[in-house]
Structures are given as structure tokens and as C-alpha cells.
C-alpha positions in Angstrom: -78.5 -123.8 84.9 -79.5 -120.1 84.9 -76.2 -119.2 86.4 -74.3 -121.0 83.6 -76.4 -119.1 81.0 -75.6 -115.7 82.7 -71.9 -116.5 82.8 -71.9 -117.5 79.1 -73.7 -114.3 78.2 -71.1 -112.2 80.1 -68.2 -114.0 78.5 -69.8 -113.6 75.0 -70.3 -109.9 75.6 -66.8 -109.5 76.8 -65.5 -111.2 73.6 -67.6 -108.9 71.5 -66.3 -105.9 73.5 -62.7 -107.0 73.1 -63.2 -107.6 69.4 -64.8 -104.2 69.0 -61.9 -102.5 70.8 -59.3 -104.4 68.8 -61.0 -103.4 65.5 -61.3 -99.8 66.7 -57.6 -99.7 67.5 -56.7 -101.2 64.2 -58.9 -98.8 62.3 -57.4 -95.8 64.2 -53.9 -97.0 63.7 -54.5 -97.6 60.0 -56.1 -94.2 59.6 -53.2 -92.5 61.3 -50.6 -94.4 59.3 -52.5 -93.6 56.0 -53.0 -90.0 56.8 -49.4 -89.6 58.0 -48.0 -91.1 54.8 -50.3 -88.8 52.7 -49.6 -85.8 54.8 -49.1 -82.7 52.7 -46.8 -79.9 53.9 -48.4 -77.0 55.8 -49.0 -73.7 54.2 -50.9 -70.4 54.2 -54.7 -70.4 53.7 -55.8 -69.0 50.4 -59.0 -67.7 48.8 -61.5 -70.0 47.1 -60.5 -70.7 43.4 -57.5 -68.4 43.3 -55.7 -69.8 46.4 -52.6 -67.8 47.3 -52.3 -66.3 43.8 -53.0 -62.7 44.7 -50.4 -62.8 47.5 -47.7 -63.8 45.0 -48.7 -61.9 41.9 -46.5 -59.0 42.5 -43.0 -57.9 41.9 -41.7 -59.2 45.3 -43.1 -62.7 45.5 -39.7 -64.1 46.6 -39.9 -61.9 49.7 -43.4 -63.3 50.5 -42.2 -66.8 50.0 -39.2 -66.3 52.2 -41.4 -64.7 54.9 -43.8 -67.6 54.8 -41.0 -70.1 55.4 -40.5 -68.5 58.8 -44.0 -69.5 59.7 -44.5 -72.8 58.0 -41.0 -74.2 57.9 -38.5 -75.0 55.2 -40.9 -77.3 53.3 -44.4 -75.9 52.8 -47.1 -75.6 50.2 -49.0 -72.9 48.5 -52.1 -73.0 46.3 -51.8 -71.4 42.9 -55.2 -71.2 41.4 -55.9 -74.8 42.5 -52.4 -76.1 41.6 -50.2 -77.4 44.4 -46.7 -75.8 44.7 -44.2 -76.9 47.3 -41.7 -74.4 48.4 -38.2 -75.5 49.5 -36.2 -73.0 51.6 -32.6 -73.0 53.0 -29.5 -74.5 51.5 -29.6 -77.9 53.2 -33.2 -78.6 52.2 -32.7 -77.4 48.6 -29.4 -79.4 48.2 -31.0 -82.5 49.6 -34.0 -82.3 47.2 -32.2 -81.2 44.0 -28.9 -83.1 44.4 -29.2 -86.0 46.8 -32.7 -87.0 45.6 -32.5 -85.4 42.2 -34.4 -88.0 40.3 -37.5 -87.1 42.4 -37.3 -83.4 41.8 -36.0 -83.0 38.2 -39.1 -82.6 36.0 -40.9 -79.5 34.9 -44.5 -78.6 35.8 -47.3 -78.8 33.3 -48.7 -75.4 34.3 -50.4 -72.6 32.5 -47.3 -70.5 31.6 -45.3 -73.6 30.4 -48.3 -74.6 28.2 -48.2 -71.3 26.5 -44.4 -71.2 26.1 -43.9 -74.9 25.1 -47.2 -76.7 24.6 -45.5 -79.9 23.2 -43.0 -79.9 26.0 -40.0 -80.3 23.7 -36.4 -79.0 24.0 -34.4 -78.7 27.2 -35.4 -75.9 29.5 -39.1 -76.7 30.0 -39.1 -80.4 28.9 -40.2 -83.0 31.4 -37.6 -85.3 33.0 -37.0 -88.4 30.9 -35.0 -90.0 28.2 -35.5 -87.3 25.5 -34.5 -84.5 27.9 -31.4 -86.4 29.0 -30.4 -87.2 25.5 -30.7 -83.7 24.2 -29.0 -82.0 27.2 -26.1 -84.4 26.9 -25.8 -83.9 23.1 -26.0 -80.2 23.4 -23.3 -80.0 26.0 -21.1 -82.3 24.0 -21.6 -80.2 20.9 -20.9 -76.9 22.6 -17.7 -78.2 24.1 -16.5 -79.2 20.7 -16.4 -75.6 19.5 -15.1 -74.0 22.6 -18.0 -73.7 25.0 -16.5 -73.2 28.5 -13.0 -73.1 27.1 -10.6 -70.3 26.5 -11.1 -70.6 22.7 -14.5 -69.0 23.4 -12.7 -65.9 24.7 -12.1 -64.5 21.2 -15.8 -64.2 20.4 -16.5 -62.5 23.8 -13.6 -60.1 23.5 -14.6 -59.3 19.9 -18.0 -58.3 21.3 -16.3 -56.3 24.0 -14.6 -54.2 21.4 -17.9 -53.5 19.7 -19.4 -52.6 23.2 -16.5 -50.2 23.9 -17.0 -48.5 20.5 -20.7 -47.9 21.4 -19.7 -46.5 24.8 -17.3 -44.0 23.1 -20.2 -42.7 21.1 -22.0 -41.6 24.3 -19.4 -39.1 25.3 -20.1 -38.0 28.8 -23.9 -38.0 28.4 -26.1 -40.1 30.7 -27.6 -43.2 29.2 -29.2 -46.5 30.1 -26.6 -49.3 29.4 -29.2 -52.1 29.3 -29.6 -52.3 25.5 -25.8 -52.4 25.0 -25.5 -55.2 27.4 -28.3 -57.0 25.7 -26.8 -56.5 22.3 -23.4 -57.9 23.4 -24.7 -60.9 25.2 -27.2 -61.8 22.4 -24.4 -61.6 19.9 -22.2 -64.1 21.9 -25.2 -66.5 21.9 -25.7 -65.9 18.1 -22.1 -66.8 17.4 -22.5 -70.1 19.3 -25.9 -71.1 17.9 -25.8 -69.6 14.4 -22.1 -68.9 13.8 -22.3 -65.1 13.3 -23.0 -61.8 15.1 -25.1 -58.8 14.2 -24.1 -55.2 13.8 -25.9 -53.2 16.5 -27.7 -51.0 14.0 -29.0 -54.0 11.9 -32.8 -53.7 11.5 -33.4 -57.3 12.1 -31.3 -57.3 15.3 -33.1 -54.2 16.6 -36.4 -55.9 16.0 -35.3 -58.9 17.9 -34.0 -56.8 20.8 -37.3 -54.9 20.9 -39.1 -58.2 21.0 -37.0 -59.2 24.0 -38.0 -56.1 25.9 -41.7 -56.7 25.2 -41.5 -60.4 26.0 -39.9 -60.1 29.4 -42.1 -57.3 30.7 -44.6 -59.5 32.6 -46.9 -57.8 35.0 -49.7 -58.7 37.4 -52.5 -58.6 34.7 -50.4 -60.7 32.3 -50.1 -63.4 35.0 -53.8 -63.1 35.9 -54.9 -63.9 32.4 -52.4 -66.7 32.0 -53.6 -68.6 35.0 -57.3 -67.8 34.5 -58.1 -68.3 30.8 -61.6 -67.1 31.2 -60.2 -63.6 31.9 -58.7 -63.5 28.4 -62.1 -62.5 27.1 -62.1 -59.4 29.4 -61.1 -56.3 27.4 -57.5 -55.3 28.4 -56.7 -58.6 30.2 -56.5 -60.9 27.2 -53.6 -59.0 25.7 -51.0 -60.6 28.1 -51.2 -64.2 26.8 -51.5 -62.9 23.2 -48.3 -60.9 23.7 -46.4 -63.9 25.0 -47.5 -65.9 21.9 -46.6 -63.1 19.5 -43.1 -62.7 21.1 -42.5 -66.5 21.0 -43.7 -66.6 17.4 -41.1 -63.9 16.4 -38.3 -65.8 18.0 -39.4 -69.2 16.6 -39.8 -67.8 13.1 -36.3 -66.3 13.4 -34.8 -69.7 14.5 -36.7 -71.7 11.9 -35.4 -69.3 9.2 -31.8 -69.7 10.4 -32.1 -73.4 10.6 -33.4 -73.6 7.0 -30.6 -71.3 5.9 -28.0 -73.6 7.6 -29.4 -76.6 5.8 -28.7 -75.0 2.4 -25.0 -74.4 3.2 -24.4 -77.4 5.4 -21.1 -79.2 5.1 -20.7 -82.3 7.3 -16.9 -81.7 7.3 -17.2 -78.1 8.6 -19.4 -77.9 11.7 -19.7 -74.2 12.3 -22.0 -73.9 15.3 -24.7 -75.6 17.3 -27.2 -75.5 14.4 -24.8 -77.5 12.2 -24.2 -80.0 15.0 -27.9 -80.7 15.2 -28.4 -80.9 11.5 -25.6 -83.5 11.2 -27.1 -85.5 14.1 -30.6 -85.3 12.6 -29.4 -86.6 9.3 -27.6 -89.5 10.9 -30.9 -90.6 12.4 -33.3 -90.1 9.5 -34.1 -93.8 9.3 -34.9 -94.1 13.0 -38.6 -93.9 13.5 -38.3 -93.5 17.3 -35.7 -90.7 17.3 -36.4 -87.3 18.8 -33.7 -85.7 16.8 -36.1 -83.9 14.4 -36.3 -80.4 13.0 -39.1 -79.6 15.5 -37.1 -80.7 18.5 -34.0 -78.9 17.2 -35.9 -75.6 16.9 -37.0 -75.9 20.5 -33.4 -76.6 21.7 -32.0 -73.6 19.8 -34.9 -71.5 21.1 -33.9 -72.5 24.7 -30.3 -71.6 24.1 -31.0 -68.3 22.4 -33.6 -66.9 24.7 -32.5 -68.3 28.1 -28.8 -67.5 27.5 -29.5 -63.9 26.6 -32.0 -63.0 29.3 -30.2 -64.4 32.3 -26.7 -63.1 31.5 -28.0 -59.7 30.4 -30.0 -59.2 33.6 -27.1 -60.2 35.8 -24.7 -57.8 34.0 -27.2 -55.0 34.4 -27.2 -55.6 38.2 -23.4 -55.6 38.1 -23.3 -52.1 36.6 -25.8 -50.9 39.1 -23.6 -52.0 42.0 -20.5 -50.7 40.2 -21.9 -47.2 40.0 -23.3 -47.3 43.6 -19.9 -48.4 45.0 -17.1 -46.3 43.4 -14.6 -47.5 45.9 -15.3 -51.1 44.9 -15.0 -50.2 41.2 -11.7 -48.5 41.9 -10.3 -51.7 43.6 -11.4 -53.9 40.7 -9.8 -51.5 38.2 -6.5 -51.5 40.2 -6.5 -55.3 40.1 -7.3 -55.4 36.3 -4.5 -52.9 35.6 -2.0 -54.8 37.8 -2.7 -58.1 36.0 -3.4 -57.0 32.4 -2.1 -53.4 32.3 -4.2 -50.9 30.2 -4.0 -52.7 26.8 -3.6 -56.4 27.2 -7.0 -58.1 26.7 -8.3 -59.9 29.8 -8.2 -63.7 29.9 -9.9 -66.2 32.2 -6.4 -67.9 32.5 -5.6 -65.1 35.1 -8.8 -65.4 37.2 -6.9 -67.0 40.0 -4.7 -63.8 40.2 -7.8 -61.6 40.5 -9.4 -62.6 43.9 -11.1 -59.2 44.5 -12.7 -59.2 41.0 -13.9 -62.8 41.6 -15.4 -61.8 44.9 -17.2 -58.9 43.4 -18.8 -61.1 40.7 -19.8 -63.7 43.3 -21.4 -61.0 45.3 -23.3 -59.8 42.2 -24.7 -63.3 41.7 -25.7 -63.5 45.4 -27.4 -60.0 45.7 -29.0 -60.0 42.3 -30.4 -63.6 42.5 -32.1 -63.2 39.1 -34.1 -66.4 39.5 -35.2 -66.2 43.1 -37.2 -69.4 43.0 -35.1 -71.0 40.2 -37.0 -72.4 37.2 -39.9 -74.3 38.7 -39.3 -78.1 39.0 -41.9 -80.8 39.3 -41.8 -84.2 41.1 -41.3 -87.2 38.8 -43.2 -89.5 41.2 -45.0 -89.6 44.5 -42.3 -88.5 47.0 -41.8 -88.7 50.7 -39.7 -85.7 51.8 -39.1 -84.6 55.4 -42.2 -86.4 56.7 -44.5 -84.9 54.0 -46.2 -86.4 51.0 -45.5 -84.6 47.7 -47.6 -86.0 44.9 -46.3 -86.8 41.4 -46.4 -83.7 39.1 -46.5 -81.2 42.0 -44.7 -77.9 41.2 -41.6 -77.4 43.3 -40.0 -73.9 43.9 -36.5 -73.9 45.2 -36.3 -70.6 47.1 -32.7 -69.5 46.2 -33.4 -66.1 47.8 -33.8 -67.8 51.2 -30.2 -69.1 50.7 -28.6 -65.9 49.4 -30.3 -63.7 52.0 -29.9 -66.0 54.9 -28.6 -63.7 57.7 -27.2 -66.7 59.6 -24.8 -67.4 56.7 -24.5 -64.0 55.2 -24.7 -61.3 58.0 -26.4 -58.1 56.8 -27.4 -59.8 53.6 -28.8 -56.6 52.0 -25.3 -55.0 51.9 -23.2 -55.4 48.8 -19.9 -56.7 50.4 -17.4 -58.6 48.3 -15.3 -59.1 51.5 -17.6 -62.0 52.3 -15.7 -64.1 49.8 -12.1 -63.1 50.8 -10.0 -64.7 53.5 -7.7 -63.0 55.9 -4.9 -63.0 53.2 -7.2 -61.4 50.6 -7.6 -64.6 48.6 -10.9 -65.6 47.0 -12.9 -68.0 49.2 -15.5 -70.0 47.3 -18.9 -70.4 49.1 -21.2 -73.3 48.0 -24.2 -71.3 49.3 -24.0 -69.0 46.3 -26.1 -70.8 43.7 -27.6 -68.4 41.2 -27.6 -71.1 38.5 -29.5 -73.6 40.7 -28.4 -77.1 41.7 -28.6 -80.6 40.4 -29.1 -82.1 37.0 -31.3 -79.2 35.9 -28.8 -76.6 36.8 -28.6 -73.8 34.1 -27.0 -75.3 31.0 -25.1 -72.0 30.2 -23.4 -71.6 33.6 -19.9 -71.8 32.3 -20.6 -69.4 29.4 -22.4 -66.9 31.6 -19.5 -66.9 34.1 -17.0 -66.4 31.3 -19.0 -63.6 29.7 -19.5 -61.7 33.0 -15.8 -61.9 33.8 -14.5 -60.9 30.3 -17.0 -58.2 29.5 -16.9 -56.5 32.8 -13.1 -56.6 33.2 -12.5 -55.4 29.6 -14.9 -52.6 30.1 -13.6 -51.5 33.5 -10.1 -51.7 32.0 -11.0 -48.8 29.7 -13.9 -46.9 31.4 -15.0 -45.6 34.8 -18.8 -45.7 35.3 -20.5 -43.1 37.4 -23.9 -41.8 38.2 -24.9 -38.6 36.3 -24.1 -35.4 38.2 -27.0 -34.7 40.6 -28.9 -37.9 39.8 -30.9 -39.7 42.5 -29.4 -42.8 43.9 -30.9 -45.8 42.0 -32.8 -48.4 44.0 -31.3 -51.8 44.7 -34.8 -53.2 45.1 -35.6 -55.2 42.0 -38.8 -56.5 40.5 -40.0 -59.9 39.3 -41.0 -60.2 35.7 -39.6 -63.1 33.7 -36.6 -62.7 36.0 -35.6 -60.6 39.1 -34.4 -57.4 37.3 -33.0 -54.1 38.5 -35.1 -51.0 37.9 -33.9 -48.8 35.0 -31.2 -46.3 35.8 -28.7 -44.1 33.8 -25.0 -43.8 34.1 -22.0 -42.0 32.5 -19.1 -43.9 30.9 -15.8 -41.9 31.3 -12.9 -43.2 29.2 -9.7 -43.8 31.1 -6.7 -41.9 29.9 
């Protein structure tokens, strides 16, 4: 009897042991699976509270981010003052996220700077992914195409501006000057003609005030960023000026746009749609009885603001880079001029209809887009939902930075990437060779809305100017740096040139 009790006890203990082991294995497996599905990408360690902010709050954050990708891989995270940002590097990774799985990566973050710029999250550029954004982007593109956006009928407005640009250059004689304001004037006037139906004279007081406001608004620095991300610092003397400056600049532009919209309403004729403002007024009127519509004056002002500001800044900055590389590479400038004169002569206005006959010029403009990379991390995206990507968990609403610099300066694809070399985009016969790895306007549904217009402006303005002028560095001037700095965009440092009219 005692033996039977001992045996029963041993069997019971064995069952308990087996059960315990099974439960332990289940617990460990469940924990592993759960932790694996919630695994965040790796990333650099940061400081308490500020995270990696100080490592990135400088003029070369794109270089820091690119360097970190070599340590942490093509998908990694950084901590921006307690906010998660996932960085995507390399063409394949960026294309997979922004194109193949676009619905997961097409929103905008609800971060500190966007809250200042667009607290209600209206418009197109900084609006979240969703029906209103899709509706307004589609309507804006449709309206723009109706009056020539992306078509040769737009050439007349750009070439008209080129003539005004040339007249300003003639006034300079052979004196050194900074061409940035002239570029800004010309590009802004093209946008004005599309959005408001008219252009400014360069000496117009209102126009000068707007251009001065542009210069103030896009001169971000470390302390501006610091006070934006840490609101408590806005009470520190000297630091609080940054966010106030941003709001003042935005207020100036929005007042200007509101005033223009009201003026358009007074002269509106549904049978004569003059510009994008008229298109929106007509659409808004057609939906007046729809209580659910987002086609309102408030939303319209935000869309026009996006078009006016974003279209001016990006193209102006790219063109300034173009002139920097033109004066630094006189042999390249000479080859472009030879091609222009072969195709158009010295007097015939350039036209995009002949772009296919100008492979070298096309290659030069492509190389400008690559080397300048004016939006090194593109405009920040945000995930629309919890997302599983390359084995990592990326939570809904996480900021996503597509590191375009890592694509454009990939030495495996672009050998000696720091060299300005248009030959990268020419085949053995000297014909232009497109490269999908040049993506200055981004990828996917949130690609820059003004891509076609920007490409047309760059081609027409630069070819028409080089048709009539040679641009040089001033005699004895130091060679300008090709190392840019990050403000609102990746911009070239200021330099001076001389414009010599061609005989």
C-alpha cells in the first residue's frame, strides 16, 4: 500500500512538472512572438528628454542621418524630443515604403513645427492622409491642367518672366551681384500668374515686402528649432523669437492670400476662369448647400498658401544651386550654351518641345537635382496605421523621414557622388539616360505637386538665360563652397557672380 502511494505521488509530481514546463514554454513563446511583432527599429541612444535632437539640430543633419544608416541599417529610429521618427535609407527601401505600400506611409506628422505652420491641418502639403486631402489634391491638379499647368501653353508665362529677368541682368553691367533675389522674383511671379492671374513688377513695394518676408521665413537656425520643439524655452529671452517669427511670416502670407481671394470674388465670372483662385471660388459656390463639404474659403486659403509658398521656395533654391554649379564649371556651361545655340540659335525662344534634342542640357539639370537635393529627407511623412515593415513595428502616427540624400549620394550607384558630373546621365552615344534613382521631388502619392512646373521652369529659365549670358565668378573671388546648409530646405551658401551678355 505504501509503495502504491509513493508511485502515485511521483506520477503526480511528474504531471505537475510537465504542466509547468509546458506553461513556461507557452509563456516564453508568446512573449517572444509578442515582442517580435512589436519590435521597433534599432537606433542611436539619445539624451534624456531631448533624445537625439542635438545631434540633428545643425545644418548638416542629412549627413548625420546617412552616417547612422551605416551603423543601424536602412530602417532605424531616432528620438526627437520624445517623438519617434523612423528613417528610411536607400532607393529600394524608400520605393517599397512610399510606392509599394504607399497607403501606410502617406500621412503627415502631427509635430511641433507642423502645428505652428498649419494647426488645423488643412490644405494639401501638411494635411493628413484621408479623403479631404485626396479630394483637394485631385481637384487642384485638374484645375491646373485646365489652364496649362505642365503643358506648353504655360511656356509663355515663363518666357515672359525670363525677359524681365534678362532686363534685370542687363542693369548689372559687369558688376558682381548675388542672383538669388532675381531668381526668387522670377519664380514667384510664375506662381502668382498661376494662382492669382498676374505678375508683379520687381520694384513693386508689395512684392519687395513679400520677398523680404520669404527671406526671413526660411532662415531657420538651431535656436529657432530649439524653441519650436521645446515650448518652455519660448519664455527664455532671445529664444522665443523663433516661433514668433514663423507665425509673423505665415501671417503675412496668409493675409496676402486672403486679400487676393476676396478681390477675386468681387470680379469673379463663372464663364471666365482666370486662375487657380477662380477655380476654387467656382467649386466652393457649387457646394454651398453641402454641409459636409471641405470646399470652403478657409480650406481654399490653405491650398493657395501651399501652392504659393512651396512652389516658390523649392524651385528658387534649386535654380540657385544650378547657377552655383554653372559658374564653378565653365566648361559645362560652354557645352550647354553650344547645345542651346545649335537647337535655338541666338534669338529663337527656347521650348520644351525640343528637350529631346538637348541631351546634355537635360543631363546637367538632372545632375543639379541630384547634387543639390534640396529636401534631403523629403517632407516628413507619417504612418497611417500600425505598420509592419522589414521585420519592425512602426506605430500609427510615427514620423517617417525618407532619406533622399542616401539615394543621391550612394557611391555604389553614383561613383564619386560629390563630383558634379552630367556624364552620369549620358550613354555612349551622348544621348540622355534617365535614372530612376534621381528623386528630388520624392516618390509616391505625396510626391511634390509642382514637379512638372518646376522642371519646366528650370529648363526654360536656365536655357533662355544661358542663350544670352555667360555667368562667371568675379575676378579674384574665392571659389564658393558646394557644401550647403539646412534651413527650411538644403540651400547653397550665398555667392556672387558676373553676368556677361553674349554678343
